[in-house]
C-alpha positions as CSV (number, residue, x, y, z in Angstrom):
1,M,97.0,116.1,84.5
2,T,95.4,115.9,81.0
3,T,96.7,117.6,77.9
4,I,94.5,117.1,74.7
5,A,95.7,118.2,71.3
6,R,93.6,119.7,68.5
7,G,91.9,117.0,66.7
8,E,92.1,114.5,69.5
9,T,89.0,112.9,71.0
10,S,88.1,111.8,74.6
11,D,85.9,108.7,74.3
12,C,85.6,105.1,75.6
13,V,88.8,104.1,73.8
14,T,90.8,107.1,74.9
15,P,89.2,108.4,78.1
16,L,91.2,111.6,78.5
17,L,88.4,113.4,80.4
18,E,87.0,111.0,83.0
19,V,85.3,111.1,86.4
20,F,84.9,108.7,89.3
21,T,81.7,109.0,91.4
22,H,81.2,107.5,94.8
23,V,79.2,107.7,98.0
24,L,81.3,107.5,101.2
25,G,84.1,105.8,99.2
26,I,81.8,103.2,97.6
27,A,81.9,103.5,93.8
28,T,78.3,104.4,92.8
29,D,76.7,105.2,89.5
30,P,75.0,108.7,89.6
31,F,71.4,109.4,88.9
32,A,72.4,112.2,86.5
33,L,75.8,113.3,85.1
34,E,76.4,116.3,82.8
35,F,79.4,118.4,81.9
36,Q,80.6,121.6,80.3
37,I,84.0,122.6,78.9
38,W,85.3,126.1,79.3
39,D,88.3,127.9,77.8
40,T,90.2,129.6,80.7
41,S,93.2,130.8,78.6
42,G,91.9,134.4,78.3
43,A,91.0,137.1,80.6
44,T,87.4,135.8,80.9
45,L,86.0,132.2,80.9
46,V,84.3,131.2,77.7
47,Q,82.1,128.1,77.3
48,V,83.2,126.1,74.3
49,F,81.2,122.9,74.7
50,P,78.3,122.7,74.3
51,S,78.5,125.8,72.1
52,T,75.2,127.2,73.4
53,P,76.0,129.3,76.6
54,G,74.6,127.7,79.7
55,A,73.8,124.4,77.9
56,R,75.1,121.1,79.3
57,Q,76.1,117.8,77.7
58,A,74.5,114.8,79.3
59,V,76.6,111.7,79.9
60,N,75.1,108.5,78.6
61,L,75.0,106.2,81.7
62,A,74.9,103.0,79.7
63,D,78.0,100.9,79.3
64,C,80.6,101.7,76.6
65,P,80.7,101.7,73.6
66,V,77.0,102.5,73.4
67,G,77.1,104.8,76.4
68,D,79.9,106.5,78.4
69,R,80.2,104.2,81.4
70,L,83.7,102.7,81.7
71,G,82.8,100.8,84.9
72,L,81.0,101.2,88.2
73,G,81.1,104.9,89.1
74,H,83.5,105.6,86.2
75,F,82.5,107.7,83.2
76,V,84.1,109.5,80.3
77,A,83.2,112.9,78.7
78,R,83.0,112.6,74.9
79,W,84.5,115.6,73.3
80,T,86.6,116.2,70.1
81,V,88.9,119.2,70.2
82,G,88.2,121.4,67.2
83,G,90.9,122.5,64.8
84,A,90.5,126.1,65.8
85,E,90.3,125.5,69.6
86,P,92.5,128.0,71.4
87,A,95.6,126.5,73.0
88,G,96.1,126.8,76.7
89,G,94.1,126.3,79.9
90,H,90.7,124.7,79.9
91,R,88.3,123.4,82.5
92,I,85.7,120.7,82.6
93,K,82.8,121.2,84.9
94,W,81.0,118.0,86.0
95,F,77.5,118.3,87.3
96,V,76.8,115.3,89.6
97,R,73.5,114.2,91.1
98,M,73.7,110.9,92.9
99,T,69.9,110.4,93.5
100,S,66.7,111.9,92.2
101,T,66.3,113.9,95.4
102,D,70.0,114.7,95.9
103,V,71.3,118.2,95.5
104,E,73.5,118.9,92.4
105,R,77.2,119.0,93.0
106,V,79.8,120.6,90.7
107,H,83.3,119.3,90.3
108,N,85.9,121.4,88.4
109,E,89.1,120.0,86.9
110,D,91.6,121.9,84.8
111,F,93.4,120.5,81.7
112,D,95.3,121.9,78.7
113,V,94.7,122.0,74.9
114,S,97.9,121.9,72.8
115,L,98.4,122.7,69.2
116,T,100.0,119.3,68.4
117,P,99.9,115.9,70.2
118,L,102.6,115.4,72.9
119,M,104.6,112.3,73.5
120,A,102.5,109.2,73.3
121,G,101.8,107.6,76.7
122,A,103.1,110.7,78.5
123,K,101.6,111.7,81.8
124,G,102.2,114.7,84.0
125,Y,101.1,116.5,87.1
126,G,102.0,119.9,85.7
127,L,99.9,122.0,83.3
128,L,101.6,123.6,80.3
129,S,99.5,126.7,80.7
130,E,100.7,127.1,84.3
131,M,104.4,126.7,83.2
132,R,103.8,129.4,80.5
133,A,102.3,131.7,83.1
134,E,105.4,131.2,85.3
135,G,107.6,132.5,82.5
136,I,108.7,129.4,80.7
137,T,108.3,130.8,77.1
138,P,108.3,128.7,73.9
139,T,111.8,130.1,73.3
140,L,113.0,128.3,76.5
141,A,111.1,125.1,75.8
142,S,108.6,124.0,73.2
143,D,105.3,122.3,74.1
144,A,106.8,119.0,73.1
145,R,109.9,119.4,75.3
146,L,107.7,120.5,78.2
147,G,105.6,117.4,77.7
148,V,108.7,115.2,78.0
149,L,110.0,117.0,81.0
150,N,106.5,116.9,82.6
151,D,106.4,113.1,82.1
152,L,109.9,112.6,83.6
153,A,109.3,114.8,86.6
154,S,106.0,113.1,87.3
155,R,107.5,109.7,87.2
156,F,110.3,110.8,89.5
157,I,107.7,112.2,91.9
158,D,105.9,108.8,92.0
159,R,109.1,107.0,92.6
160,V,110.5,109.2,95.5
161,T,107.2,109.7,97.2
162,G,106.0,106.1,97.0
163,Q,102.5,107.0,95.8
164,W,100.7,108.8,93.0
165,F,98.5,111.9,92.8
166,E,95.7,111.2,90.4
167,P,92.9,108.6,90.2
168,R,94.1,105.3,88.9
169,E,92.2,102.1,88.7
170,A,93.8,99.1,90.3
171,S,93.1,95.7,91.8
172,Y,95.0,94.3,94.8
173,T,95.2,90.9,96.4
174,F,95.8,90.5,100.2
175,D,96.4,87.8,102.7
176,G,93.5,87.7,105.1
177,S,94.8,88.2,108.7
178,D,91.6,87.6,110.7
179,S,91.5,91.2,111.7
180,Q,88.8,93.9,111.2
181,E,91.0,96.3,109.2
182,L,92.5,95.9,105.8
183,F,95.2,98.4,105.3
184,F,96.4,99.9,102.0
185,R,99.7,101.4,100.9
186,V,97.9,104.1,98.7
187,P,95.0,106.4,99.5
188,I,91.5,105.2,98.5
189,I,89.3,107.2,96.2
190,A,86.5,104.7,95.6
191,I,86.1,101.0,96.1
192,S,84.2,99.2,93.4
193,S,84.6,95.5,94.5
194,V,85.7,93.4,97.4
195,Q,85.9,89.7,97.1
196,I,86.7,86.8,99.5
197,E,87.8,83.7,97.6
198,G,86.1,85.1,94.5
199,I,82.8,85.8,96.3
200,E,81.6,89.4,96.3
201,V,81.3,91.1,99.7
202,P,78.3,93.5,99.9
203,S,79.4,97.1,100.3
204,S,77.1,97.3,103.3
205,D,79.5,94.9,105.1
206,Y,82.5,97.3,105.3
207,V,83.4,101.0,105.7
208,V,85.8,102.8,103.4
209,Y,88.1,105.4,105.0
210,N,88.4,108.2,102.5
211,R,86.9,111.0,104.6
212,H,89.3,113.6,103.0
213,L,87.0,113.3,99.9
214,S,83.6,112.2,101.2
215,Q,83.6,114.5,104.3
216,G,86.4,117.0,103.7
217,L,88.0,115.7,106.9
218,T,91.8,116.0,107.1
219,Q,92.3,115.7,110.8
220,P,92.8,112.8,110.9
221,D,93.8,112.4,107.3
222,D,92.8,109.0,105.9
223,R,95.3,109.5,103.1
224,R,97.9,108.7,105.7
225,N,96.2,105.6,106.9
226,P,93.9,104.2,104.2
227,K,91.9,101.2,105.1
228,I,88.5,99.4,104.9
229,T,87.0,98.0,108.0
230,R,84.4,95.2,108.5
231,R,81.2,96.3,110.2
232,H,79.8,94.8,113.4
233,V,77.1,92.3,112.8
234,F,74.2,91.7,115.3
235,R,74.3,88.0,116.0
236,Y,72.3,88.1,119.3
237,A,69.7,90.4,120.7
238,F,71.3,93.5,122.1
239,R,74.7,92.2,121.2
240,S,76.9,92.7,118.1
241,E,80.1,90.9,117.1
242,P,82.8,92.2,114.7
243,T,83.2,90.3,111.5
244,R,86.8,89.9,110.2
245,W,88.7,89.4,107.0
246,P,89.2,85.6,107.1
247,R,92.8,84.3,107.3
248,G,94.2,83.0,104.1
249,F,96.8,83.5,101.4
250,Q,95.9,86.0,98.7
251,N,92.2,85.3,99.5
252,L,91.1,88.9,99.4
253,T,90.8,91.0,96.2
254,V,89.9,94.7,96.3
255,S,89.3,96.8,93.1
256,G,88.7,100.5,92.8
257,A,90.3,103.9,92.1
258,F,93.3,105.0,94.2
259,G,95.5,108.0,94.5
260,F,96.5,110.9,96.8
261,T,94.2,113.7,95.7
262,D,92.8,116.9,97.3
263,R,89.1,117.5,97.6
264,G,88.7,119.9,94.7
265,S,85.6,121.6,95.9
266,P,83.9,121.6,99.3
267,H,80.6,121.3,97.5
268,C,81.3,118.0,95.6
269,P,82.1,115.1,98.0
270,N,81.2,112.5,95.3
271,A,84.1,113.0,92.8
272,H,87.7,111.9,92.7
273,G,89.4,115.1,93.8
274,I,92.3,117.0,92.1
275,V,96.1,117.0,92.0
276,P,97.3,118.8,95.1
277,P,98.4,122.4,94.2
278,G,101.7,121.9,96.2
279,L,102.4,118.8,94.1
280,R,101.9,120.7,90.9
281,R,104.4,123.3,92.1
282,L,106.9,120.5,92.9
283,C,106.5,119.2,89.4
284,M,107.2,122.7,87.9
285,L,110.3,123.1,90.1
286,L,111.7,119.8,88.8
287,I,110.9,120.8,85.2
288,K,112.7,124.2,85.7
289,R,115.8,122.4,86.8
290,D,116.0,120.4,83.6
291,L,115.1,123.2,81.1
292,A,118.8,123.7,80.1
293,P,120.4,120.8,78.1
294,L,122.4,118.3,80.1
295,A,125.7,119.2,78.6
296,S,125.3,123.0,79.2
297,E,126.9,124.9,82.1
298,D,123.5,126.4,82.8
299,H,122.2,123.0,83.8
300,D,125.1,122.4,86.2
301,A,124.5,125.8,87.8
302,T,120.8,125.2,88.2
303,V,121.3,121.8,89.8
304,S,123.9,123.1,92.2
305,A,122.2,126.3,93.2
306,G,120.5,124.8,96.2
307,R,123.9,123.9,97.8
308,I,125.4,127.4,97.6
309,L,126.5,128.7,101.0
310,S,128.4,131.8,99.8
311,E,129.7,133.3,96.6
312,S,132.0,136.2,95.7
313,T,131.6,137.8,92.2
314,R,134.8,139.7,92.3
315,D,137.1,136.7,92.9
316,Q,134.6,134.3,91.3
317,S,134.5,132.0,94.3
318,V,131.6,129.8,95.3
319,T,131.3,127.7,98.5
320,F,129.0,124.7,98.3
321,A,127.4,122.7,101.1
322,A,128.2,119.1,101.4
323,L,126.0,116.8,99.3
324,G,122.7,116.1,101.1
325,S,122.8,119.1,103.4
326,G,121.7,121.9,101.1
327,S,122.0,125.6,102.0
328,S,120.6,126.9,105.3
329,G,117.6,129.2,105.7
330,R,114.7,127.1,104.5
331,G,114.3,124.6,107.2
332,F,114.4,121.5,105.0
333,A,117.1,118.8,104.7
334,A,118.1,118.5,101.1
335,D,118.6,114.7,100.9
336,I,117.4,113.9,97.4
337,T,118.0,116.6,94.8
338,G,120.1,119.1,96.9
339,D,117.4,121.8,96.5
340,P,115.8,122.5,99.9
341,E,112.5,123.7,98.4
342,I,112.1,120.6,96.2
343,D,113.2,118.2,98.9
344,G,110.9,119.8,101.4
345,L,107.9,119.3,99.1
346,I,108.9,115.7,98.5
347,A,109.0,115.1,102.2
348,L,105.6,116.7,102.6
349,Y,104.0,114.3,100.1
350,R,106.0,111.2,100.8
351,A,104.0,108.1,101.8
352,P,104.2,107.0,105.4
353,I,106.5,104.1,106.3
354,A,104.4,101.0,106.7
355,L,105.5,98.1,108.9
356,A,104.3,94.5,108.6
357,A,103.8,92.8,111.9
358,T,102.0,89.9,113.5
359,R,100.9,89.5,117.1
360,S,99.4,86.6,119.1
361,S,97.5,86.6,122.3
362,A,98.9,84.6,125.3
363,G,97.9,81.0,125.5
364,G,97.7,80.4,121.8
365,G,94.6,82.5,121.2
366,R,93.6,84.3,118.0
367,R,96.5,85.6,116.0
368,R,96.2,88.9,114.1
369,G,98.3,90.7,111.6
370,G,98.3,93.6,109.2
371,W,100.0,96.9,108.2
372,W,100.9,99.2,111.1
373,R,101.6,102.8,110.4
């Protein structure tokens, strides 16, 4: 999640505040896009940009650097943090209207303002303001140290879960398998381009499975089985035939925004979603483990706490569970960190195991392949 320091600017060069817009998983430029920025650090919400209460800042839909368009369905909010801006929690409200007749949708996303810039290139799923609210005071860890720990914890989460939890642009190449489905290893937010041998495929020729965002559907959850499927084409009267992704070696190229996100608001199916709340808690738990310096006894005690089976203060004896088992009573197998709560959340957000397989019909017929989950 984003942290912006006083004096820093979100713009085309450094798009710290950005949004991805789509219609049913197809990256689409909106008809109108506006935003407001609010200070949420106090007891009441205060609009800080534009400074006039109720006013909105229109996003220039032209391409950067003249406008605010970073790509198809991808825009940045231009804002410079003032030198007197209160540090702590903030929120950007995006007002999205995809067509002239469409209803306006509102997408909220939280971020932080810090007094000084954090580590260059750092990322993080946790919010400094949430950590402070949970009792991690500046005495325990400065903003700079929390920024470093947030970055380390977030990279660890990406590694052990096999996916990421924010929108990231990417392009992938695939081997065509002569099947209708094209499976992905990471959830789809919005597809901006599909090419076969360098030739663009019209978006009307395929269906994107990201219904957790576009429809709010989580049963089934397309994040667990992300794919795009070719549509049926009517070749004869009253008869349709499925089109397929042609067989080849790295002949398919797909570009877009990807990531495991929750639908932030049931009223805004056209935005990229938010970092899942459970994932944010996981990040904070990992940060809490590393607050104490590595060489201190407090750090060893914190790391080993999840393995305690029994302890006696009078005789100062502690019984630990075997590595990988954790303590009983939480219902999770502690197979990574030794902390049942942390490892349970890791298991919850771990990417499904994907198996590559091929199959052929009897008699040397058409052969198909792809990712099976």
